[in-house]
C-alpha positions in Angstrom: -12.1 -8.0 -18.8 -14.4 -6.3 -16.3 -13.9 -2.6 -16.0 -11.5 -2.5 -13.0 -8.1 -1.4 -11.8 -5.7 -4.3 -11.6 -2.6 -4.0 -9.5 -0.2 -6.4 -11.2 3.1 -7.4 -9.5 5.9 -7.9 -12.0 9.4 -9.5 -11.7 12.1 -7.8 -9.6 14.8 -9.2 -11.8 14.3 -12.6 -13.3 11.6 -12.4 -16.0 10.4 -15.9 -15.2 9.2 -14.7 -11.8 5.6 -13.7 -12.8 2.4 -15.6 -12.3 0.2 -17.0 -15.1 -2.6 -14.8 -13.9 -0.4 -11.7 -14.2 0.6 -12.5 -17.8 -3.0 -13.2 -18.7 -4.2 -10.0 -17.1 -1.6 -7.8 -18.8 -2.6 -9.4 -22.1 -6.3 -8.9 -21.7 -6.7 -5.4 -20.1 -7.4 -2.4 -22.3 -4.4 -0.4 -21.1 -1.3 -0.8 -18.9 -0.2 2.2 -16.8 3.5 1.9 -16.0 6.2 3.8 -14.2 8.6 3.6 -17.2 7.2 2.4 -20.6 10.8 1.4 -21.7 11.2 -0.9 -18.7 7.7 -2.5 -19.0 8.2 -2.9 -22.7 11.0 -5.5 -22.1 8.6 -7.6 -20.0 5.7 -7.3 -22.5 8.0 -8.2 -25.5 9.3 -11.3 -23.5 5.8 -12.6 -23.2 4.5 -11.4 -26.6 2.0 -9.0 -25.0 0.8 -6.1 -27.3 -1.4 -4.2 -24.9 -1.0 -0.4 -25.2 0.9 1.4 -22.4 0.7 4.8 -20.9 3.1 6.4 -18.4 2.2 6.8 -14.8 4.9 8.2 -12.5 5.4 10.6 -9.6 5.5 13.6 -11.8 2.2 13.1 -13.6 0.2 10.8 -11.2 -2.2 13.6 -10.0 -3.5 14.4 -13.5 -3.1 10.9 -14.9 -5.1 9.3 -12.0 -8.2 11.3 -12.9 -7.9 10.2 -16.6 -7.4 6.6 -15.7 -10.3 6.4 -13.4 -12.5 8.1 -16.0 -11.4 5.5 -18.5 -12.4 2.7 -16.2 -15.8 4.3 -15.5 -16.3 4.5 -19.2 -15.8 0.7 -19.5 -12.1 0.1 -19.9 -9.9 -2.2 -17.8 -6.5 -0.9 -16.7 -3.5 -2.6 -15.1 -1.1 -0.7 -13.0 2.5 -1.9 -12.8 5.8 -0.5 -11.4 9.2 -1.0 -12.9 9.6 -4.1 -10.6 7.7 -5.8 -7.9 4.4 -5.0 -6.4 2.8 -1.6 -7.3 2.6 1.1 -4.6 5.3 -0.4 -2.4 7.8 2.5 -2.5 6.4 3.3 -6.0 3.6 5.5 -7.4 0.0 4.4 -7.3 -1.5 5.5 -4.0 -3.4 8.5 -5.6 -4.8 6.3 -8.3 -6.0 3.6 -5.9 -7.5 6.1 -3.6 -9.3 7.9 -6.4 -10.5 4.6 -7.8 -11.9 3.5 -4.5 -13.6 6.8 -4.0 -15.2 6.5 -7.4 -16.5 3.0 -6.7 -14.1 1.3 -9.1 -13.1 -2.3 -8.2 -9.4 -2.5 -7.2 -8.1 -6.0 -7.8 -4.6 -7.1 -6.6 -2.7 -9.6 -8.8 0.0 -10.7 -6.2 3.5 -11.6 -7.0 7.2 -10.6 -6.3 8.2 -8.2 -3.6 11.9 -7.5 -2.9 11.2 -6.7 0.8 9.4 -10.0 1.5 11.8 -12.1 -0.6 14.8 -10.6 1.2 13.1 -11.1 4.6 12.4 -14.8 3.9 16.0 -15.5 3.0 17.6 -13.2 5.6 17.9 -15.5 8.5 16.4 -12.8 10.7 13.2 -13.1 12.7 10.1 -13.1 10.4 7.3 -13.3 13.0 7.2 -9.5 13.3 8.7 -6.9 10.9 8.4 -3.3 9.8 9.0 -2.1 6.2 10.2 1.5 6.2 10.7 2.2 2.5 13.8 4.2 1.6 15.9 5.6 4.4 16.5 9.4 4.4 19.5 10.3 2.2 21.2 12.5 4.8 23.0 11.0 7.8 21.4 13.2 10.4 17.9 12.4 9.3 18.9 8.7 8.8 20.2 8.4 12.3 17.1 9.9 13.8 15.1 7.3 11.9 17.3 4.5 13.2 17.2 5.9 16.8 13.4 5.9 16.6 13.3 2.1 15.9 16.5 1.1 17.7 14.7 -0.7 20.5 12.1 -2.3 18.3 11.7 -6.1 18.5 10.6 -6.2 14.9 12.9 -6.9 12.0 13.4 -3.6 10.1 13.4 -3.6 6.3 14.6 -0.7 4.2 15.5 -0.1 0.6 18.8 1.7 0.1 20.8 3.2 -2.8 24.1 1.3 -3.3 26.3 4.4 -3.2 24.9 5.2 0.3 25.0 1.6 1.7 28.3 1.9 3.6 27.3 5.2 5.1 24.1 3.8 6.3 25.8 0.7 7.8 28.1 3.1 9.6 25.1 4.9 11.0 23.6 1.7 12.2 26.9 0.9 14.0 26.9 4.3 15.6 23.2 4.1 16.7 22.6 0.5 17.3 26.0 -0.9 18.0 28.6 -2.9 16.0 27.1 -6.3 16.9 23.5 -5.5 15.6 22.7 -8.3 13.1 21.9 -7.2 9.6 21.4 -8.7 6.2 22.2 -7.0 2.9 20.3 -8.5 0.0 21.7 -7.4 -3.3 20.4 -8.0 -6.8 17.7 -10.4 -5.7 16.7 -13.0 -8.4 19.4 -11.5 -10.8 22.6 -13.1 -12.0 24.7 -11.5 -9.3 22.4 -12.1 -6.4 24.1 -11.9 -3.0 23.2 -12.1 0.7 25.6 -10.7 3.3 24.6 -11.7 6.8 26.2 -11.0 10.2 27.1 -8.3 12.7 26.8 -4.9 11.2 30.4 -3.9 11.7 31.5 -7.1 9.9 29.2 -6.6 6.9 30.4 -3.0 6.7 34.0 -4.1 6.7 33.3 -6.5 3.9 31.6 -3.9 1.7 34.0 -1.1 2.5 36.9 -3.3 1.1 35.2 -3.5 -2.3 35.9 -1.0 -5.1 32.2 -0.3 -5.4 28.8 -1.6 -4.4 26.3 -1.9 -7.2 22.8 -3.1 -7.8 19.4 -3.0 -6.1 19.8 -3.2 -2.3 17.4 -4.4 0.4 18.7 -3.8 3.9 17.4 -5.7 6.9 18.2 -5.0 10.6 17.7 -7.6 13.2 15.5 -6.9 16.2 16.7 -4.9 19.2 17.2 -6.2 22.7 14.1 -7.8 24.2 12.1 -5.6 26.4 12.4 -6.5 30.1 9.6 -8.6 31.4 6.8 -6.7 33.0 6.2 -7.6 36.7 3.1 -9.8 37.4 0.5 -7.5 39.0 -0.4 -8.3 42.5 -4.2 -8.3 43.3 -5.4 -5.5 45.6 -6.0 -8.0 48.4 -2.3 -8.8 48.6 -0.2 -11.6 47.3 -1.8 -14.8 46.2 -1.5 -17.7 48.7 -1.2 -21.4 47.8 
């Protein structure tokens, strides 16, 4: 393949959720840079791909980015993958892409699964305007400030959340945005125990609070806030319009 950096989206659960182009790319590049080689190895073995791997994660990305770009400039082709979904979306990769662009290296996206967009499409909430905020802050005070910041937004809000913090986060949404604010909790998307909980935040919180535990990968969506009041129609300087 041409010496380039390929951003390859991989399955978020079901291993069949990968494009033909992604499989071909992973099989033809010189090297695959992955967040966790053990996780990526499962995918490669499933598709009988023997391409060498190298780790690329938040603890080594600064040094590894320079090495990977140097390899591409020397003629190698490299694919970047995350543990699941589209690289860089709440995952490492920004430094590598920035360095590659600065060095004149072609950066080629190989599109595919995204938990945020998959959850949005099936959420039942408005999709015409949305905001992805990554992971919410782990502490309640910081989390409430984030929620207050976007409370009046007319966009659907999308966040990733840890399962053990989900009920606390829903309680914060109730406190900041009100018990009737519509939410969707998408759990284990594309996996065996896939589940969508939709409804008023207080109702979804009551459902989850009654369970022994909440497990799995969580995408949390918050419906848009109250519509902004209509702006008055400006009157021309010469006075009101006459029929």
